[in-house]
Backbone as JSON Lines, residues from 0, in Angstrom:
{"i":0,"aa":"M","n":[0.83,-1.19,0.0],"ca":[0.0,0.0,0.0],"c":[0.88,1.25,0.0]}
{"i":1,"aa":"L","n":[0.43,2.25,-0.66],"ca":[1.14,3.52,-0.78],"c":[1.18,4.23,0.57]}
{"i":2,"aa":"N","n":[2.38,4.67,1.0],"ca":[2.54,5.35,2.28],"c":[3.3,6.66,2.09]}
{"i":3,"aa":"F","n":[2.58,7.76,2.12],"ca":[3.18,9.07,1.94],"c":[4.02,9.5,3.14]}
{"i":4,"aa":"F","n":[3.97,8.76,4.23],"ca":[4.73,9.1,5.43],"c":[5.86,8.1,5.67]}
{"i":5,"aa":"D","n":[6.25,7.36,4.65],"ca":[7.32,6.38,4.76],"c":[8.64,7.1,5.06]}
{"i":6,"aa":"P","n":[9.25,6.82,6.22],"ca":[10.49,7.52,6.59],"c":[11.65,7.28,5.62]}
{"i":7,"aa":"A","n":[11.58,6.23,4.82],"ca":[12.64,5.95,3.86],"c":[12.78,7.05,2.82]}
{"i":8,"aa":"F","n":[11.71,7.84,2.63],"ca":[11.73,8.88,1.6],"c":[11.69,10.29,2.2]}
{"i":9,"aa":"Q","n":[11.92,10.37,3.49],"ca":[11.9,11.65,4.19],"c":[13.32,12.12,4.49]}
{"i":10,"aa":"E","n":[13.51,13.42,4.38],"ca":[14.77,14.01,4.81],"c":[14.7,14.19,6.32]}
{"i":11,"aa":"K","n":[15.83,14.39,6.95],"ca":[15.83,14.61,8.4],"c":[15.03,15.87,8.73]}
{"i":12,"aa":"P","n":[14.4,15.9,9.91],"ca":[13.61,17.09,10.27],"c":[14.46,18.36,10.24]}
{"i":13,"aa":"L","n":[13.85,19.44,9.75],"ca":[14.54,20.73,9.6],"c":[13.86,21.78,10.46]}
{"i":14,"aa":"K","n":[14.65,22.69,10.99],"ca":[14.12,23.86,11.69],"c":[14.7,25.14,11.1]}
{"i":15,"aa":"D","n":[15.41,25.01,9.97],"ca":[16.06,26.15,9.34],"c":[15.02,27.22,9.01]}
{"i":16,"aa":"L","n":[15.43,28.47,9.12],"ca":[14.54,29.58,8.8],"c":[14.35,29.72,7.29]}
{"i":17,"aa":"Q","n":[15.33,29.24,6.54],"ca":[15.25,29.28,5.08],"c":[16.06,28.12,4.51]}
{"i":18,"aa":"F","n":[15.52,27.47,3.5],"ca":[16.25,26.42,2.79],"c":[15.64,26.3,1.39]}
{"i":19,"aa":"G","n":[16.32,25.54,0.56],"ca":[15.86,25.38,-0.81],"c":[15.45,23.96,-1.13]}
{"i":20,"aa":"L","n":[14.64,23.85,-2.16],"ca":[14.28,22.55,-2.74],"c":[14.91,22.52,-4.12]}
{"i":21,"aa":"C","n":[15.59,21.44,-4.42],"ca":[16.34,21.33,-5.67],"c":[15.9,20.1,-6.45]}
{"i":22,"aa":"D","n":[15.84,20.26,-7.75],"ca":[15.52,19.17,-8.66],"c":[16.67,19.1,-9.65]}
{"i":23,"aa":"N","n":[17.48,18.07,-9.54],"ca":[18.66,18.0,-10.41],"c":[18.37,17.47,-11.8]}
{"i":24,"aa":"K","n":[17.15,17.01,-12.04],"ca":[16.71,16.55,-13.37],"c":[17.53,15.39,-13.93]}
{"i":25,"aa":"H","n":[18.26,14.68,-13.1],"ca":[19.06,13.54,-13.56],"c":[18.49,12.22,-13.06]}
{"i":26,"aa":"G","n":[17.19,12.16,-12.94],"ca":[16.54,10.92,-12.54],"c":[16.47,10.68,-11.04]}
{"i":27,"aa":"A","n":[16.92,11.64,-10.26],"ca":[16.87,11.48,-8.8],"c":[15.7,12.28,-8.24]}
{"i":28,"aa":"A","n":[15.35,11.97,-7.01],"ca":[14.26,12.68,-6.34],"c":[14.69,14.1,-5.97]}
{"i":29,"aa":"V","n":[13.7,14.96,-5.78],"ca":[13.95,16.32,-5.29],"c":[14.56,16.21,-3.9]}
{"i":30,"aa":"F","n":[15.44,17.16,-3.57],"ca":[16.1,17.12,-2.28],"c":[16.17,18.51,-1.66]}
{"i":31,"aa":"V","n":[16.42,18.55,-0.35],"ca":[16.55,19.78,0.41],"c":[18.01,20.23,0.37]}
{"i":32,"aa":"D","n":[18.2,21.55,0.26],"ca":[19.53,22.14,0.33],"c":[19.51,23.27,1.35]}
{"i":33,"aa":"T","n":[20.34,23.18,2.38],"ca":[20.38,24.2,3.42],"c":[21.55,25.17,3.23]}
{"i":34,"aa":"D","n":[22.3,25.0,2.16],"ca":[23.44,25.87,1.88],"c":[22.95,27.17,1.25]}
{"i":35,"aa":"T","n":[22.82,28.21,2.07],"ca":[22.27,29.48,1.58],"c":[23.26,30.27,0.73]}
{"i":36,"aa":"I","n":[24.49,29.81,0.64],"ca":[25.5,30.48,-0.2],"c":[25.16,30.27,-1.69]}
{"i":37,"aa":"N","n":[24.63,29.11,-2.03],"ca":[24.36,28.77,-3.43],"c":[22.88,28.71,-3.73]}
{"i":38,"aa":"K","n":[22.15,29.75,-3.36],"ca":[20.7,29.78,-3.58],"c":[20.33,29.68,-5.06]}
{"i":39,"aa":"N","n":[21.24,30.02,-5.94],"ca":[20.94,29.99,-7.38],"c":[20.6,28.59,-7.88]}
{"i":40,"aa":"K","n":[20.97,27.55,-7.14],"ca":[20.63,26.19,-7.58],"c":[19.28,25.72,-7.03]}
{"i":41,"aa":"W","n":[18.66,26.54,-6.18],"ca":[17.36,26.2,-5.62],"c":[16.27,26.44,-6.66]}
{"i":42,"aa":"T","n":[15.35,25.52,-6.79],"ca":[14.18,25.73,-7.65],"c":[13.11,26.47,-6.87]}
{"i":43,"aa":"A","n":[13.01,26.2,-5.58],"ca":[12.06,26.89,-4.71],"c":[12.74,27.2,-3.38]}
{"i":44,"aa":"T","n":[12.32,28.3,-2.77],"ca":[12.83,28.7,-1.46],"c":[11.73,28.51,-0.43]}
{"i":45,"aa":"V","n":[12.07,27.84,0.66],"ca":[11.12,27.65,1.76],"c":[11.47,28.65,2.86]}
{"i":46,"aa":"E","n":[10.49,29.47,3.22],"ca":[10.64,30.45,4.3],"c":[9.93,29.89,5.53]}
{"i":47,"aa":"N","n":[10.67,29.75,6.62],"ca":[10.16,29.16,7.85],"c":[10.47,30.11,9.01]}
{"i":48,"aa":"P","n":[9.81,31.28,9.06],"ca":[10.2,32.33,10.01],"c":[10.1,31.95,11.48]}
{"i":49,"aa":"K","n":[9.29,30.99,11.83],"ca":[9.13,30.58,13.23],"c":[10.02,29.38,13.59]}
{"i":50,"aa":"G","n":[10.77,28.89,12.63],"ca":[11.64,27.74,12.9],"c":[10.88,26.48,13.26]}
{"i":51,"aa":"L","n":[9.74,26.29,12.59],"ca":[8.93,25.09,12.83],"c":[9.71,23.84,12.41]}
{"i":52,"aa":"T","n":[9.43,22.74,13.04],"ca":[10.04,21.47,12.63],"c":[9.3,20.98,11.39]}
{"i":53,"aa":"L","n":[10.05,20.83,10.29],"ca":[9.48,20.45,9.0],"c":[10.11,19.16,8.5]}
{"i":54,"aa":"I","n":[9.3,18.4,7.79],"ca":[9.8,17.18,7.15],"c":[9.47,17.26,5.67]}
{"i":55,"aa":"F","n":[10.51,17.07,4.84],"ca":[10.3,17.0,3.4],"c":[10.32,15.54,2.99]}
{"i":56,"aa":"T","n":[9.3,15.15,2.22],"ca":[9.18,13.78,1.72],"c":[9.2,13.82,0.2]}
{"i":57,"aa":"A","n":[10.1,13.07,-0.41],"ca":[10.15,12.94,-1.87],"c":[9.01,12.04,-2.31]}
{"i":58,"aa":"I","n":[8.17,12.54,-3.18],"ca":[7.05,11.72,-3.7],"c":[7.45,11.1,-5.03]}
{"i":59,"aa":"D","n":[7.75,11.94,-6.04],"ca":[8.19,11.42,-7.33],"c":[9.6,10.84,-7.16]}
{"i":60,"aa":"K","n":[9.79,9.61,-7.56],"ca":[11.05,8.9,-7.43],"c":[11.4,8.6,-5.97]}
{"i":61,"aa":"G","n":[10.4,8.67,-5.12],"ca":[10.55,8.34,-3.71],"c":[9.39,7.45,-3.31]}
{"i":62,"aa":"V","n":[8.36,8.06,-2.75],"ca":[7.15,7.32,-2.37],"c":[6.58,6.58,-3.57]}
{"i":63,"aa":"I","n":[6.6,7.24,-4.73],"ca":[6.09,6.62,-5.96],"c":[7.22,6.55,-6.99]}
{"i":64,"aa":"K","n":[7.6,5.35,-7.35],"ca":[8.66,5.14,-8.35],"c":[8.09,5.36,-9.75]}
{"i":65,"aa":"D","n":[8.99,5.53,-10.71],"ca":[8.58,5.8,-12.09],"c":[7.68,4.73,-12.68]}
{"i":66,"aa":"D","n":[7.89,3.48,-12.3],"ca":[7.12,2.38,-12.89],"c":[5.87,2.02,-12.08]}
{"i":67,"aa":"E","n":[5.53,2.83,-11.09],"ca":[4.38,2.55,-10.25],"c":[3.22,3.5,-10.56]}
{"i":68,"aa":"Y","n":[2.03,3.04,-10.34],"ca":[0.8,3.81,-10.49],"c":[0.68,4.43,-11.89]}
{"i":69,"aa":"S","n":[0.77,3.56,-12.86],"ca":[0.63,3.97,-14.25],"c":[-0.7,4.71,-14.45]}
{"i":70,"aa":"G","n":[-0.65,5.8,-15.16],"ca":[-1.85,6.6,-15.41],"c":[-2.04,7.71,-14.4]}
{"i":71,"aa":"Y","n":[-1.24,7.7,-13.35],"ca":[-1.3,8.76,-12.34],"c":[-0.04,9.61,-12.43]}
{"i":72,"aa":"E","n":[-0.25,10.9,-12.42],"ca":[0.89,11.81,-12.33],"c":[1.18,12.05,-10.85]}
{"i":73,"aa":"R","n":[2.36,12.55,-10.56],"ca":[2.66,12.85,-9.16],"c":[3.54,14.09,-9.1]}
{"i":74,"aa":"C","n":[3.38,14.81,-7.98],"ca":[4.19,15.99,-7.76],"c":[5.53,15.56,-7.17]}
{"i":75,"aa":"D","n":[6.42,16.53,-7.03],"ca":[7.78,16.22,-6.59],"c":[7.89,15.88,-5.11]}
{"i":76,"aa":"G","n":[7.15,16.59,-4.26],"ca":[7.33,16.34,-2.84],"c":[6.23,16.88,-1.96]}
{"i":77,"aa":"M","n":[6.42,16.63,-0.68],"ca":[5.45,17.02,0.34],"c":[6.23,17.58,1.52]}
{"i":78,"aa":"L","n":[5.77,18.7,2.04],"ca":[6.37,19.33,3.21],"c":[5.34,19.3,4.32]}
{"i":79,"aa":"T","n":[5.72,18.75,5.47],"ca":[4.77,18.62,6.57],"c":[5.36,19.14,7.88]}
{"i":80,"aa":"S","n":[4.47,19.58,8.72],"ca":[4.77,19.88,10.12],"c":[3.56,19.38,10.9]}
{"i":81,"aa":"K","n":[3.5,19.71,12.15],"ca":[2.34,19.31,12.96],"c":[1.04,19.85,12.36]}
{"i":82,"aa":"N","n":[1.08,21.07,11.81],"ca":[-0.13,21.73,11.31],"c":[-0.14,22.0,9.81]}
{"i":83,"aa":"H","n":[0.92,21.64,9.1],"ca":[1.05,21.96,7.67],"c":[1.12,20.71,6.82]}
{"i":84,"aa":"L","n":[0.44,20.76,5.69],"ca":[0.54,19.74,4.66],"c":[0.6,20.47,3.33]}
{"i":85,"aa":"Y","n":[1.79,20.51,2.75],"ca":[2.02,21.23,1.5],"c":[2.52,20.25,0.45]}
{"i":86,"aa":"F","n":[1.82,20.18,-0.68],"ca":[2.3,19.41,-1.82],"c":[3.0,20.39,-2.75]}
{"i":87,"aa":"I","n":[4.13,19.96,-3.32],"ca":[4.97,20.87,-4.09],"c":[5.37,20.24,-5.42]}
{"i":88,"aa":"E","n":[5.16,21.0,-6.48],"ca":[5.64,20.61,-7.81],"c":[6.64,21.66,-8.26]}
{"i":89,"aa":"L","n":[7.84,21.21,-8.62],"ca":[8.9,22.1,-9.07],"c":[8.97,22.08,-10.6]}
{"i":90,"aa":"K","n":[9.11,23.26,-11.17],"ca":[9.25,23.4,-12.62],"c":[10.45,24.29,-12.9]}
{"i":91,"aa":"N","n":[11.04,24.1,-14.06],"ca":[12.14,24.94,-14.51],"c":[12.02,25.05,-16.03]}
{"i":92,"aa":"E","n":[10.86,25.57,-16.44],"ca":[10.56,25.58,-17.87],"c":[9.59,26.69,-18.22]}
{"i":93,"aa":"R","n":[9.41,26.87,-19.47],"ca":[8.43,27.82,-19.98],"c":[7.33,27.02,-20.67]}
{"i":94,"aa":"G","n":[6.32,27.68,-21.15],"ca":[5.26,26.95,-21.85],"c":[4.08,26.65,-20.95]}
{"i":95,"aa":"E","n":[3.57,25.46,-21.05],"ca":[2.35,25.04,-20.34],"c":[2.65,24.46,-18.96]}
{"i":96,"aa":"W","n":[3.55,25.05,-18.24],"ca":[3.98,24.5,-16.95],"c":[2.91,24.58,-15.88]}
{"i":97,"aa":"I","n":[2.05,25.58,-15.93],"ca":[1.02,25.7,-14.89],"c":[0.0,24.56,-15.02]}
{"i":98,"aa":"Q","n":[-0.49,24.32,-16.21],"ca":[-1.48,23.25,-16.41],"c":[-0.88,21.88,-16.08]}
{"i":99,"aa":"K","n":[0.36,21.66,-16.47],"ca":[1.03,20.39,-16.16],"c":[1.18,20.24,-14.64]}
{"i":100,"aa":"G","n":[1.61,21.32,-13.98],"ca":[1.76,21.27,-12.52],"c":[0.44,21.02,-11.81]}
{"i":101,"aa":"L","n":[-0.62,21.68,-12.27],"ca":[-1.95,21.47,-11.69],"c":[-2.37,20.01,-11.8]}
{"i":102,"aa":"S","n":[-2.15,19.44,-12.96],"ca":[-2.52,18.05,-13.19],"c":[-1.75,17.13,-12.25]}
{"i":103,"aa":"Q","n":[-0.46,17.39,-12.05],"ca":[0.35,16.57,-11.16],"c":[-0.11,16.71,-9.71]}
{"i":104,"aa":"L","n":[-0.43,17.91,-9.29],"ca":[-0.9,18.13,-7.91],"c":[-2.25,17.45,-7.68]}
{"i":105,"aa":"K","n":[-3.17,17.61,-8.6],"ca":[-4.49,16.99,-8.46],"c":[-4.38,15.47,-8.32]}
{"i":106,"aa":"S","n":[-3.57,14.87,-9.18],"ca":[-3.4,13.43,-9.16],"c":[-2.75,12.97,-7.85]}
{"i":107,"aa":"T","n":[-1.76,13.72,-7.38],"ca":[-1.08,13.36,-6.13],"c":[-2.02,13.47,-4.94]}
{"i":108,"aa":"I","n":[-2.8,14.52,-4.89],"ca":[-3.75,14.7,-3.78],"c":[-4.76,13.55,-3.77]}
{"i":109,"aa":"K","n":[-5.2,13.14,-4.95],"ca":[-6.13,12.01,-5.02],"c":[-5.47,10.74,-4.49]}
{"i":110,"aa":"L","n":[-4.24,10.48,-4.91],"ca":[-3.52,9.3,-4.41],"c":[-3.32,9.37,-2.9]}
{"i":111,"aa":"F","n":[-2.99,10.54,-2.39],"ca":[-2.81,10.73,-0.94],"c":[-4.1,10.43,-0.2]}
{"i":112,"aa":"N","n":[-5.2,11.02,-0.67],"ca":[-6.49,10.82,-0.01],"c":[-6.94,9.36,-0.08]}
{"i":113,"aa":"D","n":[-6.64,8.67,-1.16],"ca":[-6.98,7.25,-1.27],"c":[-6.13,6.41,-0.3]}
{"i":114,"aa":"A","n":[-4.86,6.79,-0.16],"ca":[-3.95,6.02,0.71],"c":[-4.14,6.34,2.19]}
{"i":115,"aa":"H","n":[-4.55,7.56,2.47],"ca":[-4.69,8.03,3.86],"c":[-6.03,8.74,4.04]}
{"i":116,"aa":"P","n":[-7.15,8.03,3.95],"ca":[-8.46,8.67,4.02],"c":[-8.64,9.5,5.3]}
{"i":117,"aa":"G","n":[-9.03,10.74,5.13],"ca":[-9.31,11.63,6.25],"c":[-8.08,12.22,6.92]}
{"i":118,"aa":"E","n":[-6.9,11.77,6.56],"ca":[-5.65,12.23,7.19],"c":[-5.44,13.73,7.01]}
{"i":119,"aa":"E","n":[-5.82,14.26,5.86],"ca":[-5.59,15.69,5.6],"c":[-6.36,16.59,6.56]}
{"i":120,"aa":"K","n":[-7.39,16.07,7.18],"ca":[-8.22,16.88,8.08],"c":[-7.48,17.28,9.36]}
{"i":121,"aa":"Q","n":[-6.42,16.59,9.71],"ca":[-5.67,16.93,10.93],"c":[-4.8,18.17,10.73]}
{"i":122,"aa":"Y","n":[-4.62,18.6,9.49],"ca":[-3.75,19.74,9.21],"c":[-4.57,21.03,9.09]}
{"i":123,"aa":"I","n":[-4.06,22.09,9.71],"ca":[-4.73,23.39,9.65],"c":[-4.42,24.1,8.34]}
{"i":124,"aa":"H","n":[-3.16,24.02,7.92],"ca":[-2.7,24.72,6.71],"c":[-2.44,23.69,5.61]}
{"i":125,"aa":"K","n":[-3.23,23.78,4.54],"ca":[-3.08,22.86,3.42],"c":[-2.92,23.67,2.14]}
{"i":126,"aa":"K","n":[-1.79,23.48,1.47],"ca":[-1.52,24.2,0.23],"c":[-0.93,23.27,-0.81]}
{"i":127,"aa":"A","n":[-1.14,23.66,-2.04],"ca":[-0.51,22.99,-3.17],"c":[0.26,24.07,-3.93]}
{"i":128,"aa":"Y","n":[1.55,23.86,-4.1],"ca":[2.43,24.84,-4.75],"c":[2.93,24.34,-6.08]}
{"i":129,"aa":"I","n":[2.94,25.25,-7.04],"ca":[3.68,25.04,-8.28],"c":[4.76,26.1,-8.26]}
{"i":130,"aa":"C","n":[6.02,25.67,-8.22],"ca":[7.15,26.59,-8.13],"c":[7.98,26.48,-9.4]}
{"i":131,"aa":"N","n":[8.22,27.61,-10.04],"ca":[8.98,27.61,-11.28],"c":[10.14,28.59,-11.15]}
{"i":132,"aa":"K","n":[11.34,28.06,-11.27],"ca":[12.56,28.86,-11.17],"c":[12.62,29.94,-12.25]}
{"i":133,"aa":"K","n":[12.06,29.66,-13.4],"ca":[12.08,30.64,-14.5],"c":[11.0,31.72,-14.33]}
{"i":134,"aa":"H","n":[10.06,31.49,-13.42],"ca":[9.0,32.45,-13.1],"c":[8.89,32.55,-11.58]}
{"i":135,"aa":"P","n":[9.9,33.17,-10.91],"ca":[9.95,33.13,-9.45],"c":[8.91,33.98,-8.73]}
{"i":136,"aa":"R","n":[8.4,35.0,-9.36],"ca":[7.46,35.87,-8.68],"c":[6.05,35.28,-8.71]}
{"i":137,"aa":"F","n":[5.24,35.75,-7.81],"ca":[3.87,35.27,-7.71],"c":[3.17,35.38,-9.06]}
{"i":138,"aa":"H","n":[2.52,34.34,-9.45],"ca":[1.74,34.31,-10.68],"c":[0.28,34.49,-10.29]}
{"i":139,"aa":"V","n":[-0.38,35.43,-10.92],"ca":[-1.78,35.69,-10.6],"c":[-2.61,34.46,-10.94]}
{"i":140,"aa":"I","n":[-3.34,34.0,-9.96],"ca":[-4.18,32.82,-10.14],"c":[-5.6,33.29,-10.4]}
{"i":141,"aa":"N","n":[-6.21,32.71,-11.37],"ca":[-7.6,32.98,-11.65],"c":[-8.41,32.62,-10.41]}
{"i":142,"aa":"N","n":[-9.15,33.58,-9.87],"ca":[-9.91,33.35,-8.64],"c":[-10.87,32.17,-8.75]}
{"i":143,"aa":"E","n":[-11.5,32.06,-9.89],"ca":[-12.44,30.94,-10.09],"c":[-11.68,29.61,-10.08]}
{"i":144,"aa":"Q","n":[-10.51,29.59,-10.74],"ca":[-9.69,28.38,-10.77],"c":[-9.24,28.0,-9.35]}
{"i":145,"aa":"N","n":[-8.84,28.99,-8.59],"ca":[-8.39,28.76,-7.22],"c":[-9.54,28.24,-6.35]}
{"i":146,"aa":"L","n":[-10.7,28.85,-6.48],"ca":[-11.87,28.42,-5.72],"c":[-12.28,27.0,-6.09]}
{"i":147,"aa":"N","n":[-12.28,26.7,-7.39],"ca":[-12.62,25.35,-7.84],"c":[-11.62,24.32,-7.32]}
{"i":148,"aa":"F","n":[-10.33,24.68,-7.31],"ca":[-9.31,23.78,-6.79],"c":[-9.55,23.53,-5.31]}
{"i":149,"aa":"F","n":[-9.84,24.58,-4.55],"ca":[-10.09,24.43,-3.12],"c":[-11.34,23.58,-2.87]}
{"i":150,"aa":"R","n":[-12.4,23.85,-3.61],"ca":[-13.63,23.07,-3.42],"c":[-13.43,21.59,-3.73]}
{"i":151,"aa":"A","n":[-12.64,21.31,-4.75],"ca":[-12.44,19.92,-5.16],"c":[-11.44,19.18,-4.27]}
{"i":152,"aa":"Y","n":[-10.4,19.88,-3.79],"ca":[-9.31,19.18,-3.1],"c":[-9.06,19.66,-1.66]}
{"i":153,"aa":"C","n":[-9.72,20.75,-1.24],"ca":[-9.54,21.33,0.12],"c":[-8.11,21.8,0.37]}
{"i":154,"aa":"F","n":[-7.43,22.21,-0.67],"ca":[-6.09,22.78,-0.59],"c":[-6.1,24.13,-1.29]}
{"i":155,"aa":"H","n":[-5.41,25.11,-0.7],"ca":[-5.21,26.39,-1.37],"c":[-4.12,26.21,-2.4]}
{"i":156,"aa":"L","n":[-4.21,26.93,-3.49],"ca":[-3.25,26.83,-4.58],"c":[-2.38,28.08,-4.61]}
{"i":157,"aa":"D","n":[-1.06,27.89,-4.71],"ca":[-0.12,28.99,-4.85],"c":[0.81,28.68,-6.01]}
{"i":158,"aa":"I","n":[1.08,29.7,-6.82],"ca":[2.0,29.54,-7.94],"c":[3.08,30.6,-7.78]}
{"i":159,"aa":"Q","n":[4.19,30.19,-7.16],"ca":[5.33,31.08,-6.94],"c":[6.51,30.25,-6.48]}
{"i":160,"aa":"A","n":[7.7,30.83,-6.51],"ca":[8.91,30.07,-6.16],"c":[9.25,30.2,-4.68]}
{"i":161,"aa":"K","n":[8.44,30.9,-3.91],"ca":[8.69,31.01,-2.47],"c":[7.55,30.33,-1.72]}
{"i":162,"aa":"I","n":[7.91,29.38,-0.89],"ca":[6.95,28.65,-0.07],"c":[7.06,29.21,1.34]}
{"i":163,"aa":"S","n":[6.01,29.89,1.76],"ca":[6.02,30.54,3.09],"c":[5.12,29.75,4.02]}
{"i":164,"aa":"L","n":[5.66,29.4,5.16],"ca":[4.88,28.66,6.15],"c":[4.16,29.61,7.07]}
{"i":165,"aa":"A","n":[2.88,29.41,7.19],"ca":[2.06,30.21,8.11],"c":[2.52,29.88,9.53]}
{"i":166,"aa":"A","n":[2.53,30.89,10.36],"ca":[2.95,30.69,11.75],"c":[1.9,29.91,12.52]}
{"i":167,"aa":"Q","n":[2.3,28.84,13.13],"ca":[1.46,28.0,13.98],"c":[2.34,27.08,14.76]}
């Protein structure tokens, strides 16, 4: 059975105020980088102003291998704390990246809910991020699209390269 909380695919707990998520595009899973000297290699920046304990879990090429769950797309990773559940898709491209990212997030949330029914209800802050290094600033989200995403999946949608954790 699919386990999104499998420790084999989790990085060690972090309390850093800022760190990056990197996708090396060489067939490996997304990973955390705490070296703030080389921020240019980060695809997304995680801002953790309260120093919350966070766990990053690799989903693509981690929880779900390339040859598993045919027909389902998956996002790159999941960031969790006691009160946060954030699904994250990293992009480094132009073109139809938003639609592709949305599709990957929707599919991953469905797989998560099937594997862990009702588990998402324990989290106060639930977001789905599409982060694109080539488009780092906030991308205006169609309000109707955002509302429909929330109604269907109970997650807020953000499209930007900075992942900010709400204080809790």
